Structures are given as structure tokens and as C-alpha cells.
C-alpha positions in Angstrom: -131.6 46.8 74.7 -128.7 48.1 77.1 -129.4 49.9 80.3 -128.1 53.1 79.1 -130.3 52.8 75.9 -133.2 52.3 78.1 -132.3 55.4 80.1 -132.1 57.3 76.8 -135.5 56.0 75.5 -137.3 57.2 78.8 -135.0 60.4 79.0 -135.7 61.2 75.4 -139.5 61.7 76.1 -139.0 63.5 79.3 -136.5 65.8 77.6 -139.2 66.6 74.9 -141.6 67.3 77.5 -139.2 69.4 79.5 -138.2 71.6 76.5 -141.8 72.3 75.7 -142.3 72.9 79.4 -139.8 75.8 79.0 -141.8 77.2 76.0 -144.9 76.9 78.0 -143.3 78.9 81.0 -141.9 81.5 78.8 -145.4 82.1 77.4 -147.0 82.0 80.8 -144.3 84.4 82.2 -145.0 86.8 79.5 -148.7 86.5 79.9 -149.1 86.4 83.8 -145.6 87.2 85.1 -145.5 86.8 88.9 -149.1 88.3 89.4 -152.1 87.1 91.2 -153.4 84.9 88.5 -150.2 83.2 88.1 -149.9 82.6 91.8 -153.4 81.2 91.9 -153.0 79.0 88.8 -149.6 77.5 90.1 -150.9 76.9 93.6 -154.0 75.3 92.2 -152.1 73.0 89.8 -149.7 72.0 92.3 -152.5 70.2 94.6 -153.5 67.6 91.9 -150.1 67.4 90.6 -148.7 66.6 94.1 -151.5 63.8 94.5 -150.4 62.3 91.2 -146.9 62.0 92.2 -147.8 60.6 95.6 -150.5 58.2 94.7 -149.8 57.4 91.0 -146.1 57.7 90.0 -144.7 57.0 93.4 -146.9 54.3 94.5 -147.3 52.3 91.2 -143.5 52.7 90.0 -142.6 51.3 93.7 -145.2 48.7 94.4 -147.2 47.8 91.2 -144.3 47.2 88.9 -142.3 44.4 91.0 -145.7 42.7 91.7 -146.9 42.7 88.1 -143.4 41.7 86.9 -143.6 38.8 89.3 -146.9 37.6 88.1 -145.8 37.6 84.6 -142.6 35.7 85.4 -144.3 33.2 87.9 -147.9 32.8 86.4 -147.7 34.1 82.8 -149.6 37.0 81.1 -153.1 35.9 81.9 -152.4 36.1 85.7 -150.9 39.5 85.1 -153.9 40.7 83.3 -156.1 39.5 86.1 -154.1 41.3 88.6 -154.2 44.5 86.7 -158.0 44.3 86.4 -158.2 43.7 90.1 -156.0 46.9 90.7 -158.0 48.8 88.1 -161.2 48.3 89.8 -160.0 49.3 93.1 -158.1 52.3 91.8 -160.9 53.6 89.8 -163.5 53.4 92.6 -161.2 55.1 95.0 -160.2 57.8 92.6 -164.0 58.6 91.8 -164.6 59.1 95.7 -161.4 61.0 96.2 -162.2 63.4 93.3 -165.7 64.1 94.6 -164.4 64.7 98.2 -161.7 66.9 97.3 -163.8 68.9 95.0 -166.5 69.5 97.7 -163.8 70.2 100.2 -161.7 72.6 98.0 -162.4 75.9 99.7 -161.4 74.4 103.0 -158.4 72.8 101.4 -157.1 76.0 99.8 -157.6 78.1 103.2 -155.6 75.5 105.2 -153.4 73.5 103.0 -152.8 74.7 99.5 -152.5 78.5 99.9 -153.5 79.7 103.4 -151.8 83.1 102.8 -154.5 83.7 100.0 -157.2 83.7 102.4 -156.6 87.5 103.1 -157.4 88.2 99.4 -161.1 87.0 98.6 -160.5 87.6 94.7 -157.1 85.6 94.6 -158.8 82.9 97.1 -161.9 82.4 95.0 -160.0 82.2 91.8 -157.5 79.5 93.3 -160.6 77.5 94.5 -162.2 77.4 91.1 -159.1 76.6 89.1 -158.5 73.7 91.6 -161.9 72.3 91.3 -161.5 72.4 87.3 -158.0 70.7 87.5 -158.5 68.1 90.2 -159.9 65.5 87.9 -156.5 65.5 86.2 -155.3 63.3 89.2 -157.8 60.6 88.1 -156.5 60.6 84.6 -152.9 60.5 85.5 -153.3 58.0 88.3 -155.1 55.4 85.8 -152.4 56.3 83.2 -149.7 55.7 85.7 -150.9 52.1 86.1 -150.9 51.6 82.4 -147.4 53.2 82.3 -146.2 50.7 85.0 -147.6 47.9 83.1 -145.7 49.0 79.9 -142.5 49.5 81.6 -142.8 46.0 83.2 -143.2 44.7 79.8 -139.9 46.9 78.8 -142.2 49.2 76.6 -140.9 52.6 77.5 -141.6 55.1 75.0 -145.5 55.6 75.1 -145.3 56.3 78.8 -142.3 58.7 78.3 -143.9 60.7 75.6 -147.4 61.0 76.9 -146.5 63.9 79.4 -145.4 66.1 76.3 -149.1 66.5 75.4 -149.4 68.5 78.6 -147.3 71.1 77.3 -148.4 70.9 73.7 -152.0 71.8 74.8 -151.1 74.4 77.2 -148.9 76.2 74.7 -151.7 75.9 72.2 -154.2 77.4 74.8 -151.6 80.3 75.5 -151.1 81.0 71.9 -154.9 81.2 71.3 -155.3 83.5 74.3 -152.8 85.8 72.8 -154.2 85.8 69.5 -157.7 86.5 70.8 -156.5 89.2 73.4 -157.9 87.5 76.5 -157.5 89.0 79.8 -155.3 87.5 82.8 -158.2 86.0 84.5 -159.7 84.4 81.5 -156.3 83.0 80.5 -156.1 81.4 84.0 -159.4 79.6 83.4 -158.2 78.4 79.9 -155.3 76.9 81.3 -157.1 74.9 83.9 -159.4 73.4 81.2 -156.4 72.8 79.1 -154.7 70.8 82.1 -157.9 68.6 82.4 -157.8 67.9 78.7 -154.2 66.9 78.7 -154.9 64.4 81.4 -157.5 62.6 79.1 -155.3 62.6 76.1 -152.3 61.2 78.1 -154.6 58.6 79.7 -155.7 57.6 76.0 -152.1 57.3 74.7 -151.0 54.9 77.4 -154.2 52.9 77.4 -154.1 52.2 73.6 -150.3 51.4 74.0 -151.1 48.7 76.6 -153.8 47.3 74.3 -151.2 47.0 71.5 -149.1 44.6 73.8 -151.9 42.3 73.9 -153.5 43.2 77.4 -156.9 44.5 77.5 -157.8 45.9 80.9 -161.5 45.5 81.9 -163.2 47.0 84.9 -163.9 44.6 87.7 -165.9 44.8 90.8 -163.6 46.3 93.4 -162.4 43.6 95.8 -159.5 43.4 98.3 -157.8 40.2 96.9 -154.7 39.1 98.4 -152.7 40.6 95.5 -154.6 43.9 96.0 -153.9 43.8 99.6 -150.1 43.4 99.1 -150.2 46.2 96.5 -151.8 48.5 99.2 -149.4 47.4 101.9 -146.5 48.3 99.8 -148.0 51.4 98.0 -149.0 53.4 101.1 -145.5 54.1 102.2 -144.2 54.2 98.8 -146.6 56.9 97.6 -145.0 59.2 100.5 -141.4 58.2 99.5 -141.8 58.4 95.7 -143.4 62.0 96.1 -141.1 63.5 98.6 -139.9 66.1 96.3 -143.6 67.2 95.8 -144.6 67.0 99.3 -141.7 69.5 100.1 -142.8 71.6 97.2 -146.4 71.6 98.5 -145.2 72.6 101.8 -143.0 75.3 100.6 -145.9 76.6 98.4 -148.2 76.8 101.5 -145.7 78.7 103.4 -144.7 80.9 100.5 -148.2 81.8 100.0 -148.1 84.5 102.8 -145.8 86.5 100.5 -146.6 88.2 97.0 -144.7 86.7 94.1 -143.1 84.0 96.0 -145.3 81.1 94.9 -144.8 81.8 91.0 -141.1 82.5 91.7 -140.8 78.9 93.2 -142.8 77.4 90.5 -140.9 79.1 87.7 -137.5 78.0 89.3 -138.8 74.6 89.9 -139.7 74.3 86.2 -136.0 74.9 85.1 -134.3 72.4 87.7 -136.8 69.8 86.9 -135.1 69.4 83.5 -132.1 67.4 84.8 -134.3 66.0 87.7 -136.7 64.6 85.1 -134.5 63.7 82.3 -131.9 61.9 84.4 -133.3 61.0 87.8 -136.9 59.9 86.8 -135.6 58.0 83.7 -133.1 56.0 86.0 -135.7 55.3 88.5 -138.2 54.1 85.9 -135.8 51.8 84.2 -133.7 50.7 87.3 -136.6 49.4 89.3 -138.0 46.5 87.1 -134.3 45.7 86.1 -133.2 45.5 89.9 -136.3 43.5 90.8 -135.5 40.9 88.0 -131.9 40.5 89.1 -132.9 40.1 92.8 -135.4 37.4 92.0 -132.8 35.6 89.9 -130.6 35.7 92.8 -128.0 37.6 90.9 -126.7 40.0 93.4 -123.7 40.8 91.3 -125.9 42.2 88.6 -127.9 44.0 91.2 -125.0 45.8 92.4 -123.5 46.6 89.1 -126.9 48.2 88.1 -127.0 50.4 91.2 -123.4 51.5 91.0 -123.7 52.2 87.2 -126.9 54.0 87.7 -125.3 56.4 90.3 -122.3 57.0 88.1 -124.5 57.7 85.2 -126.8 60.3 87.1 -123.6 61.9 88.6 -122.0 62.1 85.2 -124.9 64.4 83.9 -126.3 66.0 87.0 -122.9 67.4 88.6 -122.3 69.7 85.5 -125.9 70.8 85.5 -125.6 71.9 89.3 -122.4 73.8 88.6 -124.0 75.6 85.6 -127.1 76.7 87.3 -125.2 77.8 90.4 -123.0 80.3 88.1 -125.3 81.4 85.3 -128.9 81.2 86.7 -129.4 84.9 86.2 -128.6 85.1 82.4 -130.7 81.8 81.9 -133.7 83.3 83.6 -133.4 86.4 81.9 -133.3 85.0 78.4 -136.0 82.5 79.1 -138.5 84.6 81.3 -137.8 88.4 81.1 -140.4 89.9 78.7 -143.9 91.0 78.8 -145.3 91.0 82.4 -141.9 89.5 83.8 -139.9 92.2 85.1 -135.9 92.5 85.8 -137.0 92.3 89.6 -138.5 88.8 88.8 -135.4 87.8 87.0 -133.3 88.6 90.3 -135.8 86.7 92.5 -136.3 83.5 90.5 -132.6 83.2 89.5 -131.8 83.3 93.3 -134.2 80.6 94.0 -132.8 78.6 91.1 -129.3 78.6 92.1 -130.3 77.4 95.6 -132.3 74.7 94.1 -129.4 73.7 92.2 -127.4 72.7 95.6 -130.0 70.1 96.0 -130.2 68.9 92.5 -127.7 65.9 92.8 -129.4 64.7 96.3 -132.8 64.6 94.5 -131.5 62.6 91.6 -129.5 60.2 93.9 -132.8 59.6 95.9 -134.3 58.3 92.5 -131.2 56.0 92.1 -131.2 54.8 95.8 -134.9 54.1 96.2 -135.3 51.2 93.8 -132.8 49.5 96.0 -135.4 49.4 98.7 -138.5 49.0 96.5 -137.0 46.1 94.4 -136.7 44.2 97.8 -140.4 45.2 98.6 -139.2 47.4 101.4 -141.1 50.5 101.2 -141.3 51.3 104.9 -137.7 52.3 105.5 -137.7 55.0 102.8 -141.1 56.2 104.0 -139.4 56.8 107.6 -136.5 58.7 105.8 -138.9 60.8 103.8 -140.7 61.6 107.0 -137.4 63.1 108.6 -136.7 64.9 105.4 -140.4 66.5 105.4 -139.9 67.6 109.1 -136.6 68.9 108.3 -138.0 70.9 105.4 -140.8 72.3 107.5 -138.5 73.5 110.3 -136.1 75.2 108.1 -138.7 76.7 105.9 -140.5 78.3 108.8 -137.3 79.5 110.3 -135.9 81.1 106.9 -138.9 82.3 105.1 -139.5 85.5 107.3 -136.1 86.8 106.7 -135.3 85.3 103.2 -138.6 85.0 101.5 -138.7 82.5 98.7 -134.9 81.6 98.5 -135.5 80.4 102.3 -137.9 77.9 101.0 -135.4 76.7 98.4 -132.6 76.4 101.1 -135.0 74.3 103.1 -135.9 72.1 100.1 -132.2 71.5 99.2 -131.1 70.6 102.7 -134.1 68.2 103.2 -133.1 66.4 100.0 -129.5 66.0 101.1 -130.8 64.5 104.4 -132.9 61.9 102.7 -130.2 61.0 100.1 -127.7 60.4 102.7 -130.0 58.4 104.9 -130.9 56.0 102.1 -127.4 55.5 101.0 -126.2 54.8 104.5 -128.6 52.1 105.4 -128.0 50.5 101.8 -124.3 50.3 102.7 -125.2 49.1 106.3 -127.3 46.3 105.1 -124.8 45.0 102.6 -127.1 45.9 99.5 -124.5 48.3 98.1 -121.5 46.8 96.6 -118.1 48.6 96.9 -117.1 49.8 93.6 -113.5 51.1 93.4 -113.9 52.6 89.9 -116.9 54.4 91.1 -115.1 55.8 94.2 -112.1 57.1 92.0 -114.3 58.6 89.4 -116.6 60.5 91.4 -114.1 63.1 92.8 -112.7 63.6 89.0 -116.3 64.3 87.9 -116.7 66.9 90.6 -113.4 68.5 89.7 -114.5 68.5 86.1 -117.8 70.1 87.1 -116.0 72.9 89.2 -113.6 73.8 86.4 -116.4 74.2 84.0 -118.0 76.6 86.3 -115.0 78.8 86.6 -115.1 78.7 82.6 -118.6 79.6 82.7 -118.1 82.5 85.1 -115.4 84.2 83.1 -117.3 83.3 79.7 -120.4 85.0 81.2 -118.5 88.1 82.1 -117.1 88.2 78.6 -120.5 87.9 77.0 -122.3 90.3 79.4 -122.9 92.9 76.5 -124.9 90.3 74.7 -126.5 88.6 77.7 -127.5 91.8 79.6 -131.2 93.3 79.5 -130.1 96.0 76.9 -129.3 93.2 74.1 -131.9 91.9 71.9 -133.5 88.6 72.3 -131.6 87.1 69.4 -128.4 88.2 70.8 -129.2 87.0 74.2 -130.2 83.5 72.8 -127.2 83.3 70.8 -124.8 84.4 73.7 -126.4 81.8 76.1 -126.3 79.1 73.4 -122.5 79.8 72.8 -121.8 80.0 76.7 -123.6 76.6 77.3 -122.3 75.0 74.3 -118.6 75.9 75.2 -119.3 74.8 79.0 -120.5 71.4 77.7 -117.3 71.1 75.7 -115.0 72.0 78.6 -116.8 69.7 81.0 -116.9 66.5 78.5 -113.2 67.3 77.6 -112.2 67.3 81.2 -114.3 64.5 82.3 -113.0 62.0 79.6 -109.4 63.8 80.0 -109.0 63.2 83.7 -110.5 59.8 83.7 -113.8 60.9 85.3 -115.6 58.9 82.3 -114.1 56.5 79.8 -115.6 56.9 76.4 -114.8 53.3 75.3 -116.4 51.9 78.5 -119.5 54.2 77.7 -119.8 52.6 74.3 -119.3 49.1 75.6 -122.1 49.7 78.3 -124.5 51.0 75.6 -124.1 47.6 73.9 -124.1 45.3 77.0 -127.6 44.1 78.0 -128.8 44.1 81.4 -129.0 40.5 82.7 -125.7 39.8 81.0 -122.9 38.7 83.5 -121.9 41.8 85.4 -118.2 42.3 85.3 -116.3 42.5 88.4 -116.3 45.8 90.5 -113.2 47.2 89.3 -111.9 50.3 87.7 -113.2 49.1 84.3 -116.9 49.2 85.4 -117.7 52.6 83.9 -121.2 53.0 82.6 
């Protein structure tokens, strides 16, 4: 299977999850708006979700995957299975203890870390604590699931791990539909959603568990022991957890600061949901596929293939991310109006959320590039350097957020997040180049400015198109008219961008098709203009 086809396999599952996520957010916005129950739910869910990204996806994709793949190649499947059982025993025990500790400490955590601004509102504070206690075991399910997903990715079975997250949105949509049908009030809906999150964690774990068993590996519980392999994993995973979850760390910090202002927390969460679509579909897909492929190339001593993989990944993410950034900058308000503005979600909410989204868009290329740059460190078992850069990014995020929030509100949090993302991305890239781990690619350097130009011209076309279609995009139009006008606008924007990208040479259609057929591990072509993805 070619590199781009692997990207597409993972991205298809993520795309399905994100599209259903929009459906979920539309229903939640109509049911809860940006009110106190919405704020409590988003703050409570963010806590276990952040831990999931830190200790599950970040740590295991960065540390477990290369070590598991090394065991397969060096000692065979039996040795890899024993290693996975050693890790499972330690992980399961740690998660049990962590879950109990966090649930007992939840009132203190909400008051000091999750949403300190809610402490002045006892009803909102108590609701946030209750919802967080219900949802925190979701972390355990997803952490064990991330280990299973790491095994599947190492074995080049990508689809089950990519499709499992879809069930979070399927279950929450079902919960919201049932709540609407039965006429439940906002507080009851908040509790229903919390139990739905926990149920989805169990379903997702079951999916990847059975997928691993279908590969012929049965992971059994072993008494937790710090074997040499487990110690090596923990040594790599600790900094990788911080690095892999940098976006979530910044989001958690932003939420804690934003809890001091009404409507700010749900506004950030609703904008985050939209810009997570290109980040998840493109950035996470590239990170999941690139890490094991890069690790294999480096272990084989094939520096040329490793360099080609990195350059093609960056070119791929920029090809798809730059137009998304341009579109979100120009038409964020009609997008939010069409998706969210109904029920409890008002026109004022549209203005706030669209402002946050347009600022988030400025950081989108940086966050996607981080996903493409970090495998260059992790595949070489260097998790410390990205951790240092993540720490610098977090410090910048906190400083800028505290400076801007009093005057700008939620948009100030978005500015801080975008700036921190660019600082992290530039540091990662600079050190890769300095160490000689990033091969110069003349074709990539020539095409990037052309992709930027194509995206900018598409943005101009969207600006004029949105003005022309304003009677059908405005709040006075019907929902069908709004959806049709937005679909026409985005469709025309895509046509303009792809025509410009291929017409100017920013992308080469024939090279794209050839790259889809070329398998990773085949001899990498020389780094010239013909190296298009």
C-alpha cells in the first residue's frame, strides 16, 4: 500500500468521525447553546480527553510503536506479544490507580485546574465535578485502546483504529436525539451526554481489542513488572506524552483561563471542533502513518527514503491545509451560522465563535506541521527535544493568554494558541535542519509558495462569492437555502484552488497518481522537482 493510500485509509476514518462530530455539535448547540450546562460539559470532558491525548495517543504513538515494531523485526511476533503483555500489565494497573485518585480529587481539580472560574457559581461547579467523575474512566478505555491501536498501526492494519472514534459521535448523537424526543431539560441532557461518553469508550476499546485478536495476537494480563523493555518505554513515553499532547495542553490551559468569563468555554470548544477537522483528517493521519514507516526506513539505514517520507508528508499536509486555513479566515461566520445558529445558539454566539475560529485558522498549518515534524525525532528515539520545545510553547501560550484575555476574551485565547503552535513548529523544523535530519528538496521549496498563492487567490474568490451569496447565507434565509449556498460556495472554492494549484505547478497530478502507486520502502527518487507526493 502506498504512503498516500495509507494516509487516506486513516484519514477516511477520521473524516467520518469529524463529520459526525459536526452533527453532534449542531445538536448540542441547539440543545445547550453556550449556556452553563454546555460550559460544564465541555470543561468536564476536556479533562479526561486531555489525559487521553497526553498518556495514550501521544505517548504510545511516539514510544510504543517504534519499540513494538523493533520487537517484531528483531525477535518475531512471539517476542512482540510478550512485550505488549508486559506493557498492558503496567498500563492497566497505573490507569486503575490514576482513575481512582482523580475521581476522589475531582472537586479540588475543578477548582484549581479544570475550571477555576466556576468556583464562584456553586451550581455550575457541582455539575462540572459530577460530569467529570462520570467521564474520567473514559481515559482508561481510551488509553488501553491506544495501545491496541499502536499494535495495529505497527502491523499496518490502520482501519479499525481509525474508525473506532466514530462511535463516540454515533452514541452522543443518539443520546441527543433521544433527549430531544423525550423532552429532557438541559441538566438532564448534560448527565446523559456524560454517560454516553463513558459508553463510547467501552465500545471503542472493544473494537480495537477484537481487531488485534484478528491479527493473531492475544494480549493477556501479566503481573506488572518493570522489565528492561517497559523501562525503555516509560523513558521514551514520559516526554512524548507532553509533546504529543501539546495542542491539548494549550487547550486545557485556555479553558482554565476562559472559565472566568461567561460563554468563553463553549465558544472555544465549538470553534475547536471545526478546526479539528483538517487537523485530525490530515495531521493525525500523517503522524500515525509516518512514524512506523520512518522508523523502519531508519532502522534499515535508508536515509534517502526517510528524507523522502518527511518531505512528501510536509508537501501533502500543506497541499490540503493551506486552502482550509484560507477558507476559515474568510468565511468562518457563514460556516458557523449554517452549522450552529438555531435553538439556544444565537446570532451573538455566531459572531463570537466565528471570531475564535478565524484566529484558530492562523495556527492550523503550524499544528499540522508539528504532526509531520515530530516523527523525525520519535523515530530516532529522541523524545526529549520535542518535549523541551513543547514546554517553551506552553509557556508562550500561558503568557499571551493571560495578557490578552482581559481585553479580548475568548479570541485572545485563540491568538495565544495559534502563536504557541507556530513557535513549536519552527523550533522543531529548525533543529531537524541543523542536525542534518531534513534533506533539502528543491521541488518542495518551489511548490510551497505556489500553494500559498493558490490558497490566497481562492480566499479572494470566496470573499467575493460570499458577498454575492449573502441573501442566501444570511440569518433571514431558510436552512435549506443556507446549506445550498454554503455548499455552492465551498465547492466553487475547491474548484478554484485545485485548478490554480495544478495549473501553477504547486501540485502535479501525474506525480500524485504515481506516488499513490509507489510503495514506501521502494527506492526513493532523488530530491528534485519531480518529487511531488
